[in-house]
Structures are given as C-alpha cells and as structure tokens.
N, C-alpha and C positions, 0 to 999 in steps of 0.2 A: 344934316351936316354931311357934306361930301368929302371923303378922304382921298379919293383918287379920281382924276379927270379922265374919263373914257370918251371915245368918239361915239356918236349916236348909234352907229351900226354895232359897235362893241357892246353898248348898253343893251340893245335889243337881243343880241345873242346871249348875253349874260342872264337876262331875265328868263329866256327860254331854257337855258341850261339849269339854272337854279330851280325852276319849276319842275323840270324833268327829274332832278335828283330827289326832290321831295315826293314826287309822284312814285318813283321807284321804291322809296322807303315806305310809302303808304301801302303799296300793293304787296310788299314783303310782309307788312303787318297784317293786312287783310288775309293773306294766305295763312299766316300763323294762326290767327283767330279762327278762321274757318276750319282748319285742321283740328285745333283743340276741341271745338264744339262737335265736329264730326266724330272724332276719336272717342269723345266722352259719351255720346248718346246716339249718333246716327239718326237724329230726329230732323226731318226736313223742315218742320215748323220752327225749330230752334235756329237752323241755318237761315231760313227766310226772315226770322225775327232779327237776326244780326244785321242783315242787309237793310231790312226795314228801319232799324234804328239809325242806320247811316243815311238812308234816302228820305224817309218820311218827314223828318224835321223841315225839309224844304217846303212842304205844304203850308206850314205855319210860319217859318222863319224867313223864307226867301222874300216875302212881301216886305216886312219891316227892314230886311237887309238892303233891298233895292231902294226903299225910301230913304234910309239913313245914308246910303252911298251917294245918292243925288243931292242930299241936303248938306252933309258935312264934308264931302270930298272923298274920292275913291282911294287916295293914297293913305289917308288916316285910317280908314276902315280896313284897308288891306293889311297894314302893319298890326293893328289890334287883333284881327282875326288870326293872323299867323302865330302870334304869341299864344292865343287861346288854343290853336291846334297843337302846339308844342306841349302845353299842359295836359290837354285831353289825351293825347297819344302816350304821354308819360304815365298817366294813370293806368293804362292798359299794360304797360311794361311792368309796373309794380304789382299787378295782380298775380303774376306767375310765381315769384318767390314768396309772396306774403300770404297767399290764400290757396285753398284747395276746394274741390267739390263745387257745391252750389254757390258758395260765396265768391269763388273765382269766376264762375259764369256770370253772376250778377255784375261784378266789377268790370268784366270784359264788355258786357253789353252796355253798361253805363259809359264806359270809355268810348264805345262806338257811337252812342247817342250824342255825347258831347262833341265828338269829332264831326258828326253830322250837322250839329247846330253851328259850330264855328266854321265848318266848310261852306255852309250856305252863304255866310258873310264873305268868306274869302273868294269864292267863285264869282259872286256878284261884283265885288270891288275889283277883282282882277280883270274882268271883261272890260269895265269902263277904264281901268288904268291903261290898258293896251291902247285906247284911243288917244291918250295924252302922251304916250311914249313914242308913237309913230305918227306919221302924217296921215291925213284922210285918205289919200290915194293908196296907201299901203295897208290900211286897216284890214281889209278883207283877207289879203294874203297872210298877214301876221296872225290873225285869229285862227286861220286854218293851220298855220304852222304850229300853234299851240295844240291842235288836235293831234298832229303827228308826234310832237314831243310827249304829250300825255300818253299816247299809246305805246311809244317806245318805253316809257316808264312801266306801263302795264306789261310789256314783254319781258323786261329784265327783272322787274320786281319779284314776281312769283318764283322764278328759279332761285333767286337769292334767298327768298323766304323759305322755300322748300329745302335748299341746301343747309341753311342755318338751322332749320328744324331738325334735320337728320344729324347734323354734326354737333350742335351745341344746345339744342332745345329752343323752345319758343321765346324765351325771355330776350335773347339777342335780336331776334327778328323784330320784336315789338320795340326794343330799345333803339334799333336803327330807324324805325319808323319815326320815333319821337325826335331823334337827333337830326333827321333829314330836313326838318323845318328851319334849322339855324341858318342855312345858306340863303334861302329866299328872304329871311328877315334881315340879314346883314346886307344883302344886295339892295333891297329897297331903301333901307335906312341910310346907307353910307356910300353907295356906288352909283345909283341911278339918278338921272337928272331929267325927268319928264317936263314937257311944256305945260306947266300948271295953269296957264291961261286958258287952255282948252278944256279944263275941268269945269264945265258949265254946271252950276248948282241951282237947284230949285229952291223956291221960297216956301215958308211954312203956309199951310192952308190946304183946302180940299183939292186944289189943282195939283198938289204934289203927292197925292195918294196913289196907291197901286191901281185902284179902280179908275182913276183919272187917266193913267197911262194906258190901261186897257181900252178905254173909250177913244182916246186920241190917236192910238197907233194905227187905226184904220182896219177895214175888213180883210185885207190881204194878210197882214201880220196876225190878226185874230184867227184867221183860218190856219196859218202856219202853226200857231200854238195849239189850236184844237186838234189838228191832225197828229201832231207830235204826241200830245197827251193820250189820244186814243190808241195809237200804235204802241206806245210804251206800256199802257195799262194792259194791253192784250199780250204783248210779246217780249217785254224787257225784263224777264225773270231770271235769265242765266247768271247774272252776277251773284244773286243771293243763293241760288241752288247749285253753283259751280262745284262745290265739294261732292254733292250727291251725284251730279252728272258725271264727274270725273271718276267716282267710285264705280259706277255702272259701266263706263266706257273703258277705263284703263285698269283701275285697281285702287287699293286703299292706302298706298304709301304717300307720304308728303310730296315726294318727287313726282308722283303721278299727277297730283293736283297742280303742281308747278308746271308740268308739261302741258296739261289741258288748258290752263289759263294763259300760258304763253302762246298757244296756237290761237286762242281767241284774240290775244293782243296783236299777234302777227296779222291777222285779218283786219283788225282795227287800224293798224298802220297802213295797210293797203287802201282801205276806205278813206283814211285821212289824206293820203298822198293824192289819190284821185280827186278829192275835193279841193285840195290846195292848188293843184295844177289847173283846175277849171273853176276857180272860185267865182269869177265874174259871170260865167255862163250859168253855173248852178244857182247862184242867187237871183239871176234874172228870171228864171223859170222855177219858182219855189216849189210848186205842188208837183211838178214833174220830177224834180229832184228828190223831194221827200218821199213821194210815192214809189219812185224807182228803188231807193235804198230800202224802203219797207218791203217791197216785193222780194228783194234779195234775201232779207231776213226770213220772210215767210216761207219761201221755197226751201231754204236751208233747214228750217224747223220741221217741215214736212219730211225732208230727207232724214233728219235725226230720228223721226218716229219709226223709221224702218230698220235702222241700225244693222246693216248687213255685215259690218266688220269694223275693226278699230280704225283702219286707214280711212274708210268712207266717213265714219263719224267725225274724225278729226278734220277732214276736208269740209264737212258741213259746219263744224265749229268755226273754221276759218271764215266761211261765208257769213255766219251769224255775227262774228266780230266785225267784218267789213260793213255789213248792212246796218248794224246798230250804231257803229261809230259814225258812218256817213249821215244817218238820220239825226243823231244828237248834235253833231258838229254843224250840220246844215241849218238846223233850227237856231243855234246860237249865232251863226254867221248872218243869216237872213234878218233876224230880229235886231241885231246890232247895227248893221249898215243901213237898214231900212227905217230906223227910228231917229227921232231928233236927239241930239247930244244931251239935252237936259233930262231926258227920260231913259237913258241907256242903262243906268243902274237898275231901275224898276223893270225894264224889259229883260235884263239878265235874270232878275228874280222870277219873272213870269216864265222864262224858259226853263229855269230849274224846277219850278213847280210842275211844268209839263212833263219833263223827261225823268227827273229823279223821283218826284212824287208819284208819278204814274208807275215807275219801275218798282218803287217800294211796295205799292199795293199789288202789283202784278206778282211779285214773289210770294206774297201771302196767299193770293187766290190760287196760284198754280200749285203751291204746296198742298192746298186742300184737294185739288184734283189728283195729285200724286197719291195722297193717302187713300182717297176713295177708289182710285183705279190703279194707274201705274205711270211711269215717266213717259213711255212711248205715247200713251193716250193723250197726256198733257201736251206733248210736242205737236201731235196731229191736230188737236183741237185749236191750239193757239196759232199754229201755222195756217190752218184753213181760214180762220177768222181774219187774221192779218192780211192774207192774200186778197180776200174779198174787199176789205176796207181800202187797201192800197190801190187796187184796180179801179174802184168806184171814184176815188178822189182824182186819179189821173184822167179818167174819162170826163169827169164833170168840170174840173178846174185846172187841168194840166196846161191849158193854153194861157192862163193868166201870168202876167209879168210883174216885176218889181224893179223900180229904179232906186238906187241907193241915195241917201241923203248925205250931202257933203258937209263936213264940219267947216266952220270958218277959221 
C-alpha cells in the first residue's frame, strides 16, 4: 500500500537515506556492545566472538537467503528481514537493564547472532531490490552509492554510540539501534514503488539452488568470489578487534573507540566514492580492481605493525577502511551487474559468504595470533600474506575483463 506518490528519483534517495539511518543506528549499537565486552573482560576472543556471531551466520544463512529471495521475491524478503532485525536489536537493548554479568554477555551475543541471521536475509534481498528500484543502466552507480551511504553510517554511528555511552550508558545506544530499523520498514511498505516486473523469480528445483548459481555464473565471477574470500579470511579482522586496536592506539574510553572506528569509516567513504565515480571502469577489470584495493589494505596493515605514533596509526586505519570498503563493494558490484537477474539473490548470498563469512573467521584466527604473540605481529603477518595474494592475482588475472548483463 502506497500512502504518498513520490517521483522515481525521490524514491531512490529515500531508500538510500533510510538505509543510512539504520546503518548509523547499527554502528552505534555495535560500538556499545564492543565497549561493554571490552570493559568487562578485555578478552580479544570475546570481541572476536561478538563479530563472528554477526558475520559467521552468512556462511550458513546467505545461501538459503539468496535462494528464498530469488524464489519468493526480494521485496517480501526485505520487509520480513527488517522486522526480524528490529526484534533482534531490541533484544540487545533489553539485556542492559534486565541482566548483569555473564547473563548479560550471553544475551548480547545472542542478540548479535540473531542480527547476523536476519541481516544475511536483509542484505541479500536489498541487493536485488536495488535492481527493481532503478533501471539497468543505473544499477552499477546505485549499488556503489549504497557503499557510500553505508560508510557514512559507519562514520557517524560510532561517535553517536560513544557519546551515548559516555552520557547516558549503553542502553540508549542499543535502543537507537533497534528503533533505526523503523524508517526503512516504513519506506519499503508505504512509500516506494519499484518496478516489480523486473523481479525475475526462479522456479523450484535443482536449477534454483546456490550450487547452480555458482556453476552458471562463470569462471570470472567464480574468481571474483574466490579472491574476495581469501583476502577477507586473511585480512578482514579489524571490525571484530576494533575495540582492542583502539585501546592500544588511543586509549580505553568509549569516545576513543568512537574516534578510531570513525577514522576507519572515513577511509571507507573515500574508497566508496572512488568506486562510485569509476564503477564502470572498475567492474570492467574486476581482478585489477579487487587486487588493487587488497594491496592498499595490506600495505596499511604492514604500516600498523610498526605503530610509530598515534597520527600514523590513524592514517593507516584510514587506508584500511578505504581498502576493505573498496574490496567488499567491488565484489558486490561485480557479481550483481555480471550475473543474470534470475540469480542475483543467490549471487548476493555468495558475496556475503565470501566477505562476511571470511571476515568472521579472520577475527577468530587473528585473535589467536594476538594471544600467542601480540597485535603488531598479527598486523605484520596478515599484511604480508595479503600483499602476496593481491600481487599474484593482479599479475595472473589482472588483464581479464567483465561485461555487465543488461536486465530486460
């Protein structure tokens, strides 16, 4: 039911703004949870477990999410997943006033796990929803616009979360996280009018499976997903260990964590803007693009291992944000515009498995390295491996090109 007639361009902007608001609220909540766990134990494994609870469900859930999106329609799955996100985030907000100690930690981690499960469906459906909200010639630019909006949310969310933690305590930050999902729910249900005829759906059967999408997407997109998964497994650990990194670089106050994560987000915005302005060229040479962003991340991680001062470390954090945002957004962009519309939900699921699944495992692996050695050694090891992987793929497959598939 549409309650207000908006022009197509207004609808596209509204969807971006609504998604940005919910992203800002989410990162305010992530900041609050990270600080609670850091303040209570300073255990890197607990921090990594919190991010793993958010990211690792993609390994199991993204496949079924992609299949369901392609079968029943992206709009229906999008609304259902947004209601589930509201409920899961609300559970985390209730943990603060109702529980203490280990019970509170368990409920916070449970909330993160449920957000991860619902988020897998939401991200998958949202990617395909973009293709029915905009025309085929605008899809690449619109998808990269989401990267910029997402990272703006990452920029403003942590300071909001840090400020609320310092001023009123963590319950408000987690409450805002939950309430922020109301705007995108209302937008999709009552204000947006996508071209639903472009929502091409698959039929039941083995040809509608995730494995079928993997086989049919072709060697280039298979390589894009493989490279992204390897790079994330090696070097996408900073979201989970951000409170620990911020503690060593800046200090232990909530506002310090907010500053560090904001610098990461500022770098992510820069990476997203570069990709947005060059989306056609970047998607045309997928391995050169992915390898280039991977090299930026690797060099910055090697710089973080030296840590000559706060300013230098923050500069390297900025580059890490730019490199990882460019890598993840490029993977999403390339797999969407290079795949047939009928399998875009499943390709979004495969992309999530590559970067969020790999990132969740990376946090746990690097936490083990930190416990056995120290944070500087972990940065040096991951940066060195990432640099070798990125250079090798650029040299062997950097010349390969990809032509986008046009929707009818």
